[in-house]
N, CA, C and O of each residue as an XYZ file, in Angstrom:
704
protein
N    -164.350   -149.299   -135.244
C    -163.403   -149.566   -136.426
C    -161.875   -149.077   -135.670
O    -161.746   -147.939   -135.218
N    -160.867   -150.011   -135.616
C    -159.358   -149.454   -135.340
C    -158.448   -148.983   -136.057
O    -158.108   -149.477   -137.132
N    -158.077   -148.230   -135.670
C    -157.129   -147.586   -136.726
C    -155.698   -147.705   -136.187
O    -155.412   -147.470   -135.013
N    -154.800   -148.094   -137.144
C    -153.224   -148.145   -136.677
C    -152.528   -147.156   -136.243
O    -152.751   -146.089   -136.815
N    -151.669   -147.152   -135.326
C    -151.191   -145.779   -134.597
C    -150.110   -145.360   -135.726
O    -149.658   -146.116   -136.586
N    -149.780   -143.940   -135.532
C    -149.089   -143.604   -136.520
C    -147.232   -144.006   -136.307
O    -146.738   -144.618   -135.360
N    -146.680   -143.568   -137.226
C    -145.224   -143.618   -136.813
C    -144.562   -142.886   -136.257
O    -144.944   -141.737   -136.475
N    -143.684   -142.933   -135.586
C    -143.263   -141.875   -134.521
C    -142.607   -140.547   -135.049
O    -142.449   -139.533   -134.369
N    -142.291   -140.688   -136.212
C    -141.753   -139.705   -136.731
C    -142.427   -139.334   -138.053
O    -142.950   -140.308   -138.595
N    -142.560   -138.083   -138.766
C    -143.391   -137.901   -139.671
C    -145.051   -137.362   -139.422
O    -145.357   -137.164   -138.246
N    -145.841   -137.184   -140.205
C    -147.215   -136.597   -139.844
C    -147.673   -137.217   -138.742
O    -147.180   -138.259   -138.313
N    -148.895   -136.456   -138.083
C    -149.654   -137.164   -137.151
C    -150.549   -138.277   -137.488
O    -150.722   -138.373   -138.703
N    -151.203   -139.193   -136.742
C    -151.717   -140.344   -137.441
C    -153.033   -139.547   -138.073
O    -153.274   -138.342   -137.995
N    -153.774   -140.542   -138.693
C    -155.070   -140.689   -139.322
C    -156.074   -140.646   -138.900
O    -157.037   -140.075   -139.412
N    -156.051   -141.408   -137.596
C    -157.078   -141.957   -136.749
C    -157.112   -141.328   -135.147
O    -156.102   -140.684   -134.862
N    -157.844   -141.404   -134.387
C    -158.079   -140.919   -133.095
C    -157.957   -142.358   -132.030
O    -158.858   -143.197   -132.046
N    -156.976   -142.480   -131.304
C    -157.196   -143.334   -130.353
C    -158.025   -143.197   -129.554
O    -158.351   -144.211   -128.936
N    -158.710   -141.901   -129.229
C    -159.850   -141.791   -128.095
C    -161.032   -142.461   -128.843
O    -161.727   -143.151   -128.097
N    -161.335   -142.431   -129.839
C    -162.595   -142.793   -130.820
C    -162.522   -144.244   -131.314
O    -163.241   -145.236   -131.194
N    -161.190   -143.922   -132.005
C    -160.914   -145.403   -132.945
C    -161.606   -145.121   -134.702
O    -161.495   -145.739   -135.760
N    -162.262   -143.977   -134.315
C    -162.621   -143.326   -135.558
C    -161.767   -142.646   -136.545
O    -160.928   -141.928   -136.000
N    -161.731   -142.651   -137.562
C    -160.924   -141.372   -138.260
C    -161.230   -140.044   -138.281
O    -162.304   -139.489   -138.518
N    -159.904   -139.493   -137.938
C    -160.150   -138.224   -137.586
C    -159.886   -137.022   -138.573
O    -159.866   -135.817   -138.320
N    -159.710   -137.606   -139.630
C    -159.484   -136.972   -140.703
C    -160.309   -135.870   -141.198
O    -160.017   -135.307   -142.253
N    -160.284   -137.098   -135.189
C    -160.997   -137.092   -133.881
C    -160.827   -136.374   -133.066
O    -161.475   -136.461   -132.022
N    -156.948   -122.278   -114.006
C    -156.292   -122.225   -112.746
C    -154.810   -121.904   -113.352
O    -154.810   -121.405   -114.477
N    -154.078   -122.037   -112.991
C    -152.636   -121.592   -113.258
C    -152.029   -123.144   -113.552
O    -152.554   -124.231   -113.313
N    -151.104   -122.922   -113.984
C    -150.083   -124.682   -113.989
C    -149.470   -125.055   -112.969
O    -148.861   -124.255   -112.259
N    -149.526   -126.217   -112.750
C    -149.090   -126.689   -111.412
C    -148.236   -127.811   -112.115
O    -148.170   -128.196   -113.283
N    -147.514   -128.239   -110.771
C    -146.589   -129.402   -111.125
C    -147.384   -130.504   -111.392
O    -147.198   -131.101   -112.452
N    -148.404   -130.953   -110.469
C    -149.243   -131.871   -110.733
C    -150.694   -131.368   -110.829
O    -151.257   -130.547   -110.104
N    -151.105   -131.950   -111.738
C    -152.546   -131.574   -112.186
C    -153.721   -131.712   -111.483
O    -153.803   -132.872   -111.077
N    -154.667   -131.044   -111.160
C    -155.896   -131.259   -110.415
C    -156.482   -132.674   -110.863
O    -156.282   -133.209   -111.954
N    -157.132   -133.102   -109.963
C    -158.194   -134.259   -110.343
C    -159.080   -133.521   -111.257
O    -159.186   -132.306   -111.093
N    -159.717   -134.095   -112.181
C    -160.648   -133.476   -113.150
C    -162.028   -134.350   -112.971
O    -162.129   -135.388   -112.317
N    -162.670   -133.938   -113.427
C    -164.149   -134.789   -113.511
C    -163.887   -136.012   -113.808
O    -162.980   -136.335   -114.576
N    -164.867   -137.031   -113.069
C    -164.769   -138.486   -112.969
C    -164.383   -139.167   -114.381
O    -163.581   -140.100   -114.420
N    -165.102   -138.561   -115.729
C    -164.890   -139.225   -116.664
C    -163.527   -139.111   -117.144
O    -162.912   -140.078   -117.593
N    -162.974   -137.755   -117.040
C    -161.434   -137.426   -117.480
C    -160.580   -138.197   -116.528
O    -159.727   -138.966   -116.969
N    -160.778   -138.021   -115.138
C    -159.864   -138.454   -114.312
C    -159.533   -140.312   -114.702
O    -158.477   -140.942   -114.659
N    -160.982   -140.763   -115.080
C    -160.731   -142.259   -115.448
C    -160.243   -142.818   -116.515
O    -160.100   -144.021   -116.733
N    -159.867   -141.507   -117.493
C    -159.055   -142.193   -119.070
C    -157.951   -142.828   -118.731
O    -157.253   -142.523   -117.764
N    -157.687   -143.947   -119.681
C    -156.650   -144.371   -119.853
C    -156.296   -145.107   -120.945
O    -157.094   -145.929   -121.395
N    -155.066   -144.920   -121.517
C    -154.608   -145.159   -123.041
C    -154.016   -146.640   -122.693
O    -153.331   -146.762   -121.677
N    -154.254   -147.674   -123.461
C    -153.944   -149.119   -123.326
C    -153.228   -149.197   -124.898
O    -153.692   -148.917   -126.003
N    -151.925   -149.691   -124.484
C    -150.962   -149.944   -125.874
C    -151.694   -151.221   -126.509
O    -151.713   -151.173   -127.739
N    -152.295   -152.342   -125.954
C    -152.790   -153.105   -126.848
C    -153.473   -152.850   -127.728
O    -153.208   -153.267   -128.855
N    -154.788   -151.923   -127.417
C    -155.842   -151.557   -128.415
C    -155.325   -149.946   -129.288
O    -155.749   -149.484   -130.348
N    -154.488   -149.516   -128.535
C    -154.163   -148.064   -129.289
C    -155.301   -147.050   -128.709
O    -155.273   -145.856   -129.008
N    -155.930   -147.396   -128.177
C    -157.225   -146.521   -127.698
C    -157.155   -145.900   -126.323
O    -156.319   -146.326   -125.526
N    -158.036   -144.851   -125.968
C    -158.306   -144.456   -124.558
C    -159.865   -144.953   -124.118
O    -160.799   -144.902   -124.919
N    -160.012   -145.446   -122.714
C    -161.249   -145.768   -122.369
C    -161.507   -145.039   -121.179
O    -160.507   -144.807   -120.499
N    -162.747   -144.560   -120.696
C    -163.841   -144.770   -121.370
C    -163.899   -143.657   -122.809
O    -163.158   -142.686   -122.958
N    -164.879   -144.068   -123.679
C    -165.078   -143.054   -124.273
C    -165.723   -141.798   -124.219
O    -166.896   -141.714   -123.855
N    -165.007   -140.747   -124.573
C    -165.629   -139.326   -123.988
C    -165.831   -138.455   -125.505
O    -165.223   -138.736   -126.538
N    -166.646   -137.550   -125.381
C    -167.026   -136.624   -126.283
C    -166.125   -135.601   -126.187
O    -165.652   -135.436   -125.063
N    -165.658   -134.676   -127.285
C    -164.770   -133.619   -126.900
C    -165.858   -132.076   -126.751
O    -166.726   -131.703   -127.540
N    -165.469   -131.518   -125.630
C    -166.340   -130.355   -125.541
C    -166.494   -129.560   -126.735
O    -167.596   -129.207   -127.155
N    -165.278   -129.245   -127.341
C    -165.258   -128.516   -128.761
C    -165.488   -129.467   -129.869
O    -164.758   -130.450   -129.993
N    -166.275   -129.273   -130.523
C    -166.807   -130.613   -131.663
C    -165.674   -130.257   -132.701
O    -165.914   -129.268   -133.395
N    -164.495   -130.896   -132.914
C    -163.856   -130.493   -134.291
C    -163.188   -131.960   -134.369
O    -163.279   -132.871   -133.547
N    -162.518   -131.926   -135.544
C    -161.646   -133.302   -135.615
C    -160.339   -133.137   -134.965
O    -159.422   -132.451   -135.417
N    -160.316   -133.819   -133.863
C    -158.786   -133.553   -133.183
C    -158.118   -134.699   -133.551
O    -158.566   -135.836   -133.700
N    -156.828   -134.212   -133.703
C    -155.736   -135.314   -133.985
C    -154.704   -135.299   -133.026
O    -154.380   -134.186   -132.611
N    -154.187   -136.164   -132.635
C    -153.089   -136.321   -131.897
C    -151.860   -137.228   -132.193
O    -151.948   -138.279   -132.828
N    -150.863   -136.796   -131.745
C    -149.819   -137.783   -132.071
C    -148.862   -137.666   -130.756
O    -148.527   -136.681   -130.097
N    -148.566   -138.978   -130.636
C    -147.555   -139.254   -129.479
C    -146.644   -140.765   -130.063
O    -146.932   -141.396   -131.080
N    -145.660   -141.041   -129.224
C    -144.727   -142.157   -130.020
C    -145.365   -143.709   -129.722
O    -144.786   -144.610   -129.117
N    -146.658   -143.755   -130.294
C    -147.195   -145.191   -130.222
C    -146.590   -146.670   -130.449
O    -146.802   -147.737   -129.873
N    -145.720   -146.288   -131.562
C    -145.273   -147.615   -132.083
C    -144.019   -148.405   -131.552
O    -143.760   -149.595   -131.732
N    -143.149   -147.257   -130.707
C    -142.051   -147.932   -130.011
C    -142.102   -147.287   -128.487
O    -142.462   -146.164   -128.136
N    -141.721   -148.152   -127.886
C    -141.228   -147.548   -126.436
C    -140.735   -146.396   -126.346
O    -140.049   -146.040   -127.304
N    -140.903   -145.454   -125.217
C    -139.776   -144.561   -124.965
C    -139.009   -144.955   -123.919
O    -139.520   -145.527   -122.956
N    -137.734   -144.701   -123.989
C    -136.634   -144.934   -123.101
C    -136.742   -143.644   -121.804
O    -136.737   -142.418   -121.906
N    -136.838   -144.569   -120.575
C    -136.763   -143.733   -119.644
C    -135.853   -142.547   -119.662
O    -134.678   -142.716   -119.988
N    -136.295   -141.367   -119.339
C    -135.464   -140.201   -119.353
C    -135.460   -139.523   -120.728
O    -134.926   -138.418   -120.817
N    -135.923   -140.002   -121.634
C    -136.017   -139.348   -122.953
C    -137.180   -138.211   -122.825
O    -137.891   -138.157   -121.822
N    -137.303   -137.405   -123.802
C    -138.147   -136.430   -123.882
C    -139.127   -137.257   -124.838
O    -138.887   -138.235   -125.545
N    -140.415   -136.481   -124.608
C    -141.600   -137.117   -125.372
C    -142.221   -136.036   -126.070
O    -142.615   -135.026   -125.488
N    -142.328   -136.236   -127.401
C    -143.075   -135.026   -128.463
C    -144.501   -135.653   -128.228
O    -144.791   -136.842   -128.095
N    -145.421   -134.399   -128.210
C    -146.791   -134.634   -128.258
C    -147.439   -133.629   -128.884
O    -147.122   -132.464   -128.646
N    -148.374   -133.923   -129.717
C    -149.267   -132.907   -130.549
C    -150.718   -132.904   -130.626
O    -151.323   -133.975   -130.652
N    -151.266   -131.903   -130.661
C    -152.835   -131.823   -130.923
C    -152.939   -130.787   -132.014
O    -152.269   -129.755   -132.043
N    -153.963   -131.202   -133.038
C    -154.191   -130.414   -134.242
C    -155.681   -130.685   -134.469
O    -156.251   -131.770   -134.352
N    -156.141   -129.662   -134.767
C    -157.608   -129.153   -135.354
C    -157.489   -129.866   -136.813
O    -157.656   -129.025   -137.696
N    -157.273   -131.041   -137.271
C    -157.035   -131.515   -138.519
C    -157.851   -130.981   -139.621
O    -157.225   -130.842   -140.673
N    -159.206   -130.617   -139.644
C    -160.000   -130.340   -140.807
C    -160.148   -128.721   -141.168
O    -160.726   -128.158   -142.098
N    -159.248   -128.123   -139.849
C    -159.625   -126.857   -140.027
C    -158.745   -125.958   -141.225
O    -157.610   -126.298   -141.560
N    -159.373   -124.899   -141.743
C    -158.261   -124.303   -143.016
C    -157.224   -123.795   -141.928
O    -157.423   -123.223   -140.857
N    -155.896   -124.244   -142.638
C    -155.418   -124.547   -144.039
C    -155.188   -125.904   -144.082
O    -154.590   -126.372   -145.051
N    -155.522   -126.522   -143.295
C    -155.196   -128.161   -143.260
C    -155.855   -128.615   -144.304
O    -155.169   -129.191   -145.148
N    -156.952   -128.527   -144.489
C    -157.834   -129.407   -145.689
C    -158.603   -128.543   -146.506
O    -158.719   -127.441   -145.971
N    -159.212   -128.637   -147.682
C    -160.402   -127.628   -148.043
C    -161.586   -127.950   -147.497
O    -161.676   -129.096   -147.057
N    -162.547   -127.219   -147.406
C    -163.682   -127.195   -146.477
C    -164.575   -128.205   -147.413
O    -165.001   -127.894   -148.526
N    -164.790   -129.496   -146.754
C    -165.233   -130.546   -147.303
C    -166.169   -131.355   -146.402
O    -166.715   -132.379   -146.812
N    -166.329   -130.914   -145.266
C    -167.032   -131.555   -144.237
C    -168.559   -131.413   -144.251
O    -169.027   -130.281   -144.367
N    -169.480   -132.614   -144.127
C    -170.583   -132.558   -144.102
C    -171.236   -131.680   -143.144
O    -172.315   -131.112   -143.318
N    -170.332   -131.604   -141.899
C    -170.637   -130.643   -140.713
C    -169.786   -129.447   -140.734
O    -168.562   -129.533   -140.640
N    -170.413   -128.329   -140.857
C    -169.506   -127.027   -141.328
C    -168.867   -126.869   -139.947
O    -167.709   -126.454   -139.929
N    -169.365   -127.097   -138.997
C    -168.597   -126.868   -137.436
C    -167.259   -127.407   -137.570
O    -166.289   -126.746   -137.198
N    -167.131   -128.648   -138.112
C    -165.629   -129.613   -138.001
C    -164.885   -128.635   -138.856
O    -163.744   -128.578   -138.398
N    -165.013   -127.803   -139.935
C    -164.210   -127.246   -140.568
C    -163.912   -125.909   -140.392
O    -163.396   -125.206   -141.261
N    -164.289   -125.473   -139.067
C    -164.136   -124.033   -138.323
C    -162.866   -124.551   -137.660
O    -162.558   -125.651   -137.202
N    -162.108   -123.150   -137.784
C    -160.873   -123.031   -136.612
C    -161.526   -123.316   -134.877
O    -162.673   -123.085   -134.495
N    -160.569   -123.781   -134.202
C    -161.146   -124.065   -133.170
C    -161.099   -122.634   -132.478
O    -160.435   -121.710   -132.948
N    -161.893   -122.526   -131.272
C    -161.867   -121.178   -130.647
C    -160.568   -120.772   -129.989
O    -159.732   -121.635   -129.722
N    -160.383   -119.618   -129.743
C    -158.772   -119.112   -129.089
C    -159.199   -119.682   -127.338
O    -159.649   -118.789   -126.620
N    -159.117   -120.521   -126.959
C    -158.921   -121.123   -125.492
C    -157.793   -121.643   -125.185
O    -156.924   -122.033   -125.965
N    -157.786   -121.656   -124.105
C    -156.445   -122.180   -123.090
C    -156.698   -123.879   -123.290
O    -157.728   -124.552   -123.262
N    -155.420   -124.196   -123.481
C    -155.897   -125.704   -123.793
C    -154.390   -126.452   -122.706
O    -153.222   -126.080   -122.816
N    -154.792   -127.303   -121.945
C    -153.815   -128.109   -121.277
C    -153.472   -129.682   -121.545
O    -154.365   -130.447   -121.906
N    -152.249   -130.083   -121.365
C    -152.201   -131.681   -121.885
C    -151.511   -132.217   -120.334
O    -150.564   -131.717   -119.727
N    -152.232   -133.232   -120.017
C    -151.819   -133.706   -118.839
C    -151.720   -135.275   -118.996
O    -152.567   -136.022   -119.485
N    -150.213   -135.668   -118.352
C    -149.760   -137.009   -118.622
C    -149.585   -137.893   -117.399
O    -148.826   -137.793   -116.435
N    -150.727   -138.999   -117.798
C    -150.925   -139.603   -116.582
C    -150.126   -140.497   -116.340
O    -150.178   -141.309   -117.264
N    -149.258   -140.849   -115.432
C    -148.324   -141.994   -115.158
C    -148.996   -143.342   -114.820
O    -150.139   -143.459   -114.378
N    -148.139   -144.335   -115.084
C    -148.834   -145.680   -114.860
C    -149.517   -145.979   -113.418
O    -150.483   -146.707   -113.192
N    -148.775   -145.245   -112.542
C    -149.352   -144.983   -110.970
C    -150.273   -144.042   -110.632
O    -150.609   -143.874   -109.460
N    -150.721   -143.402   -111.549
C    -151.703   -142.540   -111.497
C    -151.620   -141.181   -111.340
O    -152.554   -140.383   -111.425
N    -150.108   -140.872   -111.036
C    -149.582   -139.397   -110.785
C    -149.989   -138.959   -112.221
O    -150.217   -139.674   -113.196
N    -150.033   -137.184   -112.072
C    -150.614   -136.573   -113.413
C    -149.816   -135.338   -113.088
O    -149.719   -134.749   -112.012
N    -149.258   -135.072   -114.269
C    -148.484   -133.983   -114.485
C    -148.834   -133.002   -115.748
O    -148.873   -133.397   -116.913
N    -149.093   -131.596   -115.307
C    -150.098   -130.713   -116.529
C    -149.115   -129.846   -117.122
O    -148.356   -129.224   -116.380
N    -149.039   -129.728   -118.397
C    -148.568   -128.586   -119.140
C    -148.512   -127.129   -118.863
O    -149.342   -126.802   -118.015
N    -147.950   -126.374   -119.215
C    -148.015   -124.961   -119.252
C    -149.292   -124.654   -119.812
O    -149.822   -125.461   -120.576
N    -149.933   -123.402   -119.467
C    -151.017   -123.349   -120.605
C    -150.839   -123.280   -122.037
O    -149.811   -122.688   -122.365
N    -151.499   -123.688   -122.913
C    -151.389   -123.701   -124.473
C    -152.333   -122.904   -125.144
O    -153.399   -122.486   -124.693
N    -151.843   -122.726   -126.277
C    -153.105   -122.256   -127.219
C    -152.579   -122.714   -128.727
O    -151.404   -122.676   -129.094
N    -153.734   -123.162   -129.531
C    -153.485   -123.746   -130.667
C    -153.051   -122.357   -131.576
O    -153.665   -121.292   -131.515
N    -151.699   -122.651   -132.539
C    -151.401   -121.798   -133.445
C    -152.682   -121.291   -134.431
O    -153.403   -122.080   -135.042
N    -152.799   -120.066   -134.459
C    -154.194   -119.466   -135.440
C    -153.755   -120.066   -136.867
O    -154.679   -120.406   -137.606
N    -152.601   -120.210   -137.269
C    -152.613   -120.534   -138.512
C    -152.567   -122.000   -138.707
O    -153.277   -122.520   -139.568
N    -151.968   -122.527   -138.143
C    -151.527   -124.064   -138.399
C    -152.720   -124.972   -137.578
O    -152.759   -126.180   -137.808
N    -153.419   -124.540   -136.888
C    -154.515   -125.193   -135.858
C    -153.918   -126.291   -135.132
O    -154.508   -127.365   -135.014
N    -152.668   -126.051   -134.594
C    -151.964   -127.251   -133.752
C    -150.699   -126.402   -132.586
O    -150.158   -125.305   -132.442
N    -150.722   -127.538   -132.064
C    -149.633   -127.224   -130.966
C    -148.910   -128.453   -130.739
O    -149.387   -129.587   -130.763
N    -147.467   -128.051   -130.471
C    -146.548   -129.112   -130.514
C    -146.026   -128.955   -129.101
O    -145.752   -127.810   -128.742
N    -145.860   -129.912   -128.290
C    -145.037   -129.710   -126.763
C    -144.206   -130.994   -126.713
O    -144.267   -131.951   -127.485
N    -143.422   -130.820   -125.651
C    -142.361   -132.042   -125.264
C    -142.552   -132.334   -123.816
O    -142.460   -131.495   -122.919
N    -142.806   -133.502   -123.678
C    -142.762   -133.946   -122.074
C    -141.438   -134.430   -121.398
O    -140.866   -135.414   -121.866
N    -140.976   -133.828   -120.405
C    -141.430   -132.976   -119.409
C    -140.929   -131.528   -119.743
O    -141.041   -130.780   -118.771
N    -140.501   -131.046   -120.659
C    -139.783   -129.758   -120.556
C    -141.306   -128.533   -120.847
O    -141.259   -127.337   -120.559
N    -142.259   -129.086   -121.327
C    -143.284   -127.846   -121.318
C    -144.126   -128.433   -120.155
O    -145.311   -128.225   -120.414
N    -143.981   -129.083   -118.982
C    -144.754   -129.484   -118.040
C    -144.119   -128.909   -116.749
O    -143.396   -129.811   -116.326
N    -144.050   -127.966   -116.019
C    -143.521   -127.210   -115.111
C    -143.296   -128.153   -113.793
O    -144.240   -128.589   -113.134
N    -141.880   -128.416   -113.489
C    -141.634   -129.130   -112.035
C    -141.867   -130.730   -112.237
O    -141.735   -131.517   -111.299
N    -142.326   -131.241   -113.916
C    -142.506   -132.635   -113.887
C    -141.262   -133.582   -114.046
O    -140.440   -133.288   -114.914
N    -141.065   -134.696   -113.272
C    -140.118   -135.466   -113.324
C    -140.180   -136.186   -115.025
O    -141.146   -136.190   -115.787
N    -138.953   -136.692   -115.225
C    -138.599   -137.259   -116.461
C    -139.612   -138.848   -116.348
O    -139.992   -139.386   -115.309
N    -139.817   -139.245   -117.571
C    -140.561   -140.613   -117.918
C    -139.399   -141.543   -117.368
O    -138.239   -141.650   -117.764
N    -140.173   -142.288   -116.167
C    -139.067   -143.441   -115.704
C    -139.925   -144.892   -115.312
O    -139.628   -145.940   -115.885
N    -140.792   -144.849   -114.490
C    -141.337   -146.248   -114.685
C    -141.926   -146.739   -115.770
O    -142.613   -146.016   -116.491
N    -141.743   -147.937   -115.999
C    -142.241   -148.697   -117.390
C    -143.942   -148.766   -116.925
O    -144.529   -148.771   -115.843
N    -144.320   -148.808   -118.222
C    -145.867   -149.013   -118.411
C    -146.701   -148.012   -119.328
O    -146.018   -147.141   -119.867
N    -147.928   -147.999   -119.564
C    -148.503   -146.982   -120.339
C    -148.845   -145.766   -119.747
O    -149.504   -145.780   -118.707
N    -148.530   -144.826   -120.202
C    -149.112   -143.258   -120.031
C    -150.034   -142.890   -120.924
O    -150.192   -143.378   -122.043
N    -150.794   -141.810   -120.301
C    -151.625   -141.399   -120.974
C    -151.710   -140.145   -120.985
O    -151.413   -139.553   -119.948
N    -152.228   -139.228   -122.401
C    -151.723   -137.933   -122.822
C    -153.447   -137.535   -122.846
O    -154.170   -138.056   -123.695
N    -153.905   -136.723   -121.992
C    -155.432   -136.140   -121.994
C    -155.324   -134.637   -122.396
O    -154.542   -133.910   -121.784
N    -155.816   -134.332   -123.045
C    -155.872   -133.057   -123.850
C    -157.194   -131.996   -123.378
O    -158.212   -132.033   -124.071
N    -157.160   -131.452   -122.684
C    -158.167   -130.601   -122.255
C    -158.587   -129.214   -122.362
O    -157.609   -128.469   -122.302
N    -159.494   -128.708   -122.474
C    -159.893   -127.048   -122.620
C    -160.834   -126.644   -121.364
O    -162.010   -126.992   -121.258
N    -160.129   -125.860   -120.440
C    -160.781   -125.695   -119.151
C    -160.844   -127.121   -118.504
O    -159.841   -127.835   -118.488
N    -162.316   -127.614   -117.847
C    -162.249   -128.963   -117.306
C    -163.026   -129.654   -118.245
O    -163.756   -130.559   -117.841
N    -162.975   -129.314   -119.661
C    -163.498   -130.247   -120.508
C    -162.747   -131.079   -121.603
O    -162.076   -130.449   -122.420
N    -162.789   -132.049   -121.661
C    -162.026   -132.982   -122.626
C    -161.950   -132.664   -124.103
O    -162.976   -132.222   -124.622
N    -160.957   -132.816   -124.789
C    -160.684   -132.563   -126.142
C    -160.076   -133.734   -126.916
O    -160.638   -133.993   -127.980
N    -159.029   -134.486   -126.571
C    -158.623   -135.619   -126.910
C    -157.913   -136.552   -126.000
O    -157.739   -136.126   -124.858
N    -157.434   -137.828   -126.296
C    -156.647   -138.622   -125.423
C    -155.651   -139.543   -126.413
O    -155.892   -139.973   -127.541
N    -154.752   -139.653   -125.799
C    -153.643   -140.737   -126.533
C    -152.684   -141.184   -125.357
O    -152.964   -141.100   -124.161
N    -151.583   -141.642   -125.859
C    -150.720   -142.416   -125.017
C    -149.450   -142.754   -125.634
O    -149.128   -142.470   -126.788
N    -148.557   -143.558   -124.537
C    -147.258   -144.164   -125.152
C    -146.930   -145.036   -124.186
O    -147.690   -145.203   -123.232
N    -145.837   -145.663   -124.291
C    -145.506   -146.823   -123.532
C    -144.150   -146.607   -123.014
O    -143.385   -146.413   -123.959
N    -143.639   -146.571   -122.034
C    -142.128   -146.612   -121.415
C    -141.641   -147.984   -121.327
O    -142.301   -148.849   -120.751
N    -140.418   -148.239   -121.918
C    -139.623   -149.348   -121.801
C    -139.486   -149.838   -120.483
O    -139.539   -149.116   -119.487
N    -139.284   -151.234   -120.468
C    -139.536   -151.575   -119.174
C    -137.947   -152.201   -119.078
O    -137.543   -152.704   -118.030
């Protein structure tokens, strides 16, 4: 099922570009290390609004992402990014058939990696979900030490990870 991308302002989407299903889904360095083969090959495609190939998250939660998918990013502009554990308290009442999905995420270090159209990778500073809201909001390039601003036109992929494990994927397009 294809889920339409969210508006670039307001609340995050109600679907996951990673799965297409409703999700109601070392030290920091300038350039992120190449991760496992599955994660390294992930790419977001503006035509479909999805990331391929499909990967399962290492932490079983209803991860929701937000990035400016409905409009192109102007080179040099900051890019807001968000990861949220959507069904964790206090976001929604406990109504999931899988009790694990309604639990807060474990307190782990999370990274966001922005993959440029040419394959260059830039990793964020270490992040943690806010324990109350179960989300983290960052801005590219401000929260990515030493990373250059968005410049080249094309599709940019945002990969959220914990350790070397995949959490979620999203993306945006830079103007030509």
